TINU-449877 format. One line per 3 residues: their letters; for each residue x, y, z of C-alpha. Coordinates in Angstrom, 2 decimals. Example, Ala and Ser with C-alpha at 12.3 -4.5 7.8 and 13.67 -1.06 7.14 Angstrom:
<recs>
AS	12.30/-4.50/7.80 ~ 13.67/-1.06/7.14;
</recs>
This chain:
<recs>
MTQ	183.70/213.52/116.40 ~ 182.65/212.68/120.09 ~ 185.55/212.05/122.72;
FNG	185.11/208.54/123.97 ~ 184.68/208.09/127.61 ~ 185.82/205.08/129.25;
NID	182.65/204.93/131.50 ~ 180.33/203.88/128.40 ~ 182.76/201.07/127.16;
SFG	180.51/198.62/128.45 ~ 177.79/199.92/126.25 ~ 177.14/199.50/122.41;
MDT	174.62/199.83/119.62 ~ 172.91/197.40/117.26 ~ 172.66/198.01/113.70;
ISL	169.10/197.54/113.49 ~ 168.47/200.91/114.81 ~ 170.48/202.81/112.05;
AGP	169.17/203.28/108.51 ~ 171.56/203.28/105.46 ~ 174.28/201.21/104.39;
LEG	176.35/199.07/106.73 ~ 179.63/201.56/106.37 ~ 177.27/204.58/107.55;
KLK	176.02/202.86/110.25 ~ 179.59/201.98/111.36 ~ 181.01/205.24/111.00;
AMR	177.78/206.77/112.94 ~ 178.66/204.67/115.73 ~ 182.00/205.04/116.11;
EAG	182.10/208.78/115.85 ~ 179.40/208.86/118.63 ~ 182.14/207.28/120.80;
FTQ	180.99/203.72/120.80 ~ 183.70/201.02/120.58 ~ 181.53/197.83/119.83;
VML	178.83/196.88/117.77 ~ 175.74/194.40/117.74 ~ 175.45/193.05/114.05;
SAR	172.13/192.01/112.57 ~ 172.75/188.99/109.85 ~ 170.79/191.04/107.38;
DIV	173.08/193.84/107.49 ~ 175.99/191.61/106.49 ~ 174.09/189.16/103.99;
GHE	172.01/192.14/102.44 ~ 175.42/193.99/101.75 ~ 175.28/195.46/98.39;
GGV	179.17/194.42/97.73 ~ 178.51/191.12/99.11 ~ 179.27/189.17/102.13;
EAA	183.10/189.71/101.87 ~ 182.77/193.33/101.67 ~ 180.35/193.59/104.64;
IRA	183.05/191.57/106.73 ~ 185.72/193.89/105.77 ~ 184.00/196.90/106.62;
VKD	183.37/195.63/109.99 ~ 187.04/194.64/110.36 ~ 188.21/198.01/109.35;
SGL	185.99/199.83/111.42 ~ 187.85/199.10/114.25 ~ 184.58/198.34/116.37;
RVT	184.64/195.37/118.34 ~ 181.80/193.05/117.58 ~ 179.56/192.67/120.83;
GFQ	177.41/189.81/119.09 ~ 175.73/188.53/116.10 ~ 171.65/188.05/115.52;
VLR	169.56/186.28/115.60 ~ 168.63/182.57/115.05 ~ 165.08/182.00/115.77;
DFE	162.60/179.06/116.30 ~ 165.57/176.39/116.67 ~ 164.49/174.32/119.67;
GLS	161.83/172.16/120.16 ~ 161.30/170.89/116.35 ~ 161.39/167.40/115.09;
GGL	161.97/165.43/111.84 ~ 162.63/167.58/108.77 ~ 162.27/170.72/110.43;
REY	164.64/169.99/113.40 ~ 167.54/169.27/110.38 ~ 166.26/172.18/108.30;
KVD	166.90/174.41/111.47 ~ 170.29/172.72/112.17 ~ 171.50/173.52/108.74;
IAK	170.70/177.39/109.02 ~ 172.36/177.52/112.57 ~ 175.67/175.85/111.00;
AML	175.54/178.69/108.13 ~ 174.78/181.43/111.01 ~ 177.71/180.27/113.05;
ALC	179.89/180.09/110.46 ~ 179.09/183.81/109.72 ~ 179.18/184.70/113.13;
SAV	182.77/183.42/113.34 ~ 183.73/185.18/109.95 ~ 182.66/188.70/111.19;
GSK	184.77/188.09/114.80 ~ 181.79/187.48/116.70 ~ 182.11/185.26/119.96;
VLL	178.66/185.48/120.70 ~ 175.55/184.20/118.57 ~ 171.88/185.50/120.12;
VCS	169.22/182.80/119.98 ~ 165.59/183.66/120.86 ~ 162.95/181.31/122.13;
STS	160.83/179.40/119.82 ~ 157.14/180.91/118.81 ~ 156.76/178.16/116.71;
THA	153.44/176.13/117.36 ~ 155.29/173.01/115.72 ~ 157.75/173.07/118.69;
TDD	157.50/170.95/121.79 ~ 157.05/172.42/125.20 ~ 158.86/169.48/126.64;
MDA	161.78/171.21/128.61 ~ 163.97/168.51/128.33 ~ 163.89/168.43/124.48;
IAT	164.31/171.92/124.31 ~ 167.25/171.50/126.44 ~ 169.07/168.57/124.31;
DLR	168.37/170.79/120.89 ~ 170.31/173.99/122.81 ~ 173.04/171.38/123.84;
RLA	173.27/170.09/120.34 ~ 173.46/173.82/119.32 ~ 176.26/174.69/121.59;
MLA	178.33/171.77/120.51 ~ 178.05/173.06/117.11 ~ 179.44/176.45/118.39;
LPR	182.10/175.12/120.65 ~ 185.10/174.31/117.94 ~ 184.32/178.01/116.70;
GIK	184.88/179.53/119.98 ~ 181.17/180.91/119.89 ~ 179.03/181.45/122.95;
VAF	175.06/181.07/122.58 ~ 173.24/183.31/124.39 ~ 169.61/182.03/124.65;
EGL	166.93/184.57/125.39 ~ 163.18/184.10/126.08 ~ 160.74/186.29/123.50;
SWG	158.09/187.86/125.99 ~ 155.75/185.70/123.05 ~ 157.62/182.82/123.05;
RTI	155.27/179.33/122.92 ~ 157.32/177.73/126.01 ~ 159.94/180.02/127.28;
NEF	158.94/183.57/127.15 ~ 160.49/184.92/130.45 ~ 164.33/184.81/131.62;
PQA	163.74/182.54/134.37 ~ 162.40/179.77/131.97 ~ 165.31/180.64/129.70;
WDA	167.63/179.83/132.35 ~ 166.07/176.50/133.66 ~ 166.67/175.50/129.87;
VCR	170.51/176.57/130.01 ~ 170.86/174.60/133.15 ~ 169.41/171.36/131.96;
ADM	171.36/171.77/128.91 ~ 174.85/172.14/130.74 ~ 177.20/173.32/128.21;
PNL	180.21/175.60/129.07 ~ 179.53/178.13/125.96 ~ 175.75/178.22/126.71;
GLG	174.34/180.87/128.67 ~ 171.39/183.26/129.02 ~ 170.59/186.60/127.08;
VDS	168.65/189.22/129.22 ~ 166.54/191.82/127.35 ~ 165.01/194.49/129.45;
FHA	162.02/194.95/126.92 ~ 160.95/191.18/127.29 ~ 161.46/191.40/131.11;
FAT	159.16/194.61/131.56 ~ 156.69/193.44/129.11 ~ 155.98/190.56/130.93;
RTD	156.67/192.08/134.32 ~ 159.09/189.63/135.38 ~ 160.32/189.82/138.80;
LDL	163.76/191.01/138.61 ~ 164.85/189.77/141.85 ~ 164.70/186.25/140.10;
LDE	167.93/187.68/138.73 ~ 169.57/186.51/142.06 ~ 169.22/183.00/141.06;
VDP	171.31/183.13/137.97 ~ 174.90/182.76/137.48 ~ 176.23/185.93/136.50;
DKI	179.24/184.33/134.62 ~ 176.51/182.65/132.46 ~ 174.85/185.94/131.30;
FLV	176.51/186.18/127.77 ~ 174.51/189.18/126.75 ~ 172.46/191.93/127.97;
QLA	170.13/193.82/125.54 ~ 168.54/197.18/126.38 ~ 165.57/199.48/125.47;
DFM	162.97/201.40/126.60 ~ 159.27/202.14/125.19 ~ 156.64/205.01/125.28;
WNE	153.78/203.47/126.86 ~ 153.12/202.76/130.55 ~ 151.54/199.33/129.86;
IRS	151.32/197.07/126.84 ~ 147.74/195.55/126.73 ~ 148.00/192.75/124.54;
VEE	150.28/190.36/122.91 ~ 149.79/191.96/119.56 ~ 150.76/195.38/120.68;
RIN	153.74/193.80/122.39 ~ 155.00/192.34/119.27 ~ 154.17/195.41/117.54;
TAR	155.77/197.62/120.27 ~ 159.08/195.36/120.09 ~ 159.49/195.66/116.22;
HFR	158.60/199.33/115.64 ~ 158.53/201.59/118.77 ~ 161.42/200.88/121.21;
VFP	163.40/203.69/122.17 ~ 166.93/204.14/124.09 ~ 167.14/203.55/127.89;
GEG	166.37/207.01/129.56 ~ 163.93/207.96/126.45 ~ 160.97/206.14/127.22;
AHS	158.43/205.63/130.03 ~ 160.50/202.90/132.10 ~ 163.72/204.81/133.00;
AEV	163.24/203.69/136.47 ~ 162.78/199.96/135.85 ~ 165.97/200.28/133.23;
AEL	167.94/201.78/135.96 ~ 166.71/199.15/138.31 ~ 167.90/196.00/136.20;
VRK	171.37/197.65/135.48 ~ 171.81/198.13/138.77 ~ 170.77/194.57/139.75;
LDR	172.85/193.00/137.20 ~ 175.91/195.19/138.42 ~ 175.44/193.89/142.09;
IGY	174.96/190.21/141.30 ~ 178.33/190.49/139.41 ~ 177.60/190.95/135.66;
RGD	180.41/192.36/134.07 ~ 179.78/191.83/130.41 ~ 178.14/193.79/127.55;
YSF	175.12/195.91/127.10 ~ 173.87/196.51/123.91 ~ 171.00/198.61/122.74;
EVF	168.65/197.02/120.74 ~ 166.12/199.52/119.64 ~ 163.82/198.55/116.65;
NDD	162.10/202.01/116.02 ~ 160.48/203.19/112.71 ~ 161.10/206.80/113.42;
YQQ	164.88/206.25/113.64 ~ 164.88/204.60/110.18 ~ 163.79/208.13/108.87;
IPP	166.45/210.10/110.50 ~ 170.06/210.54/109.95 ~ 172.32/207.59/111.51;
ATV	174.64/210.18/113.36 ~ 171.55/211.76/115.11 ~ 170.41/208.61/116.27;
AQR	173.78/207.40/117.31 ~ 174.20/210.61/119.45 ~ 170.74/209.87/121.07;
AHK	172.20/206.27/121.83 ~ 175.34/207.78/123.35 ~ 173.24/210.03/125.70;
SAV	171.82/206.86/127.10 ~ 175.04/205.42/127.35 ~ 176.48/208.29/129.44;
WLG	173.33/208.35/131.53 ~ 173.85/204.52/132.41 ~ 177.21/204.89/132.76;
ETV	177.69/208.23/134.86 ~ 174.56/208.42/136.54 ~ 173.03/204.69/137.16;
LQR	176.30/202.95/137.59 ~ 178.15/206.10/138.89 ~ 181.12/204.94/136.94;
SVP	183.99/207.53/137.06 ~ 186.01/208.62/133.76 ~ 189.59/206.96/133.87;
LPG	192.23/209.62/134.42 ~ 194.96/209.60/131.42 ~ 197.54/209.15/133.97;
QMR	195.95/206.39/135.74 ~ 195.63/204.42/132.22 ~ 199.10/205.28/131.58;
LKR	200.18/203.87/134.83 ~ 197.99/200.85/134.53 ~ 199.33/199.95/131.20;
ARQ	203.05/200.34/132.22 ~ 202.31/197.93/135.08 ~ 200.96/195.54/132.52;
G	203.82/195.75/130.39;
</recs>
């Protein structure tokens, strides 16, 4: 088992990166040195023992749940479609709460049936946040790079500001920011306390030449930070977030078909190398000394 280092405590993995049953994924993450996990709804509802068994597995793992994903195509709909998605949202919020997650990830709509009216979008996001509020859940809204109206994080931030709810914030995804070549300096306009989740991934090509290639890369060919062609950009993004005051979680959201064909422990070790690179080289965090940790706990006690 890899010894856990305090300098990677902010970094976690997503269950979508690993093959096999949920218990095996959680075990691989824990043994690689991670203390948190981003859960995919499919891993919970698709568990062969049922939802309750999946929830027990998560709680027994000892891993903190970074967040729960993903609610898609929620905002901007009308009539029966709108009410249908509200029902789906309620079910996902209940599951999010059951697994102990404090964050629900929501991706911007790609539906041609959704309006481009930003005020209507904000109204729907406000309603979602109100549904989440009694459960103590934060909603992280992310702009998909192929979203119909919102496809970059500045647009998602605009929608969050318009909705103006305390538990509605921004989800930042490095893949989508790099795919759209969004200016990272625009993060200076974002309140760091309203960034509820940051998802990190790299990819192997220097550029993405079409929307179709963007979608295919996002769903099948992402790699861990530092493994791809955009290590410098990943490092720049993480340093920028740190400079503006973001102190929340980073989750590795890596959809990769190749990783689904090798042992989870091997994939988790690759992720651990990325976490060490980000923690020690990029952010230059030092490992807490055992004596310092004991003194800190004594003072707190």
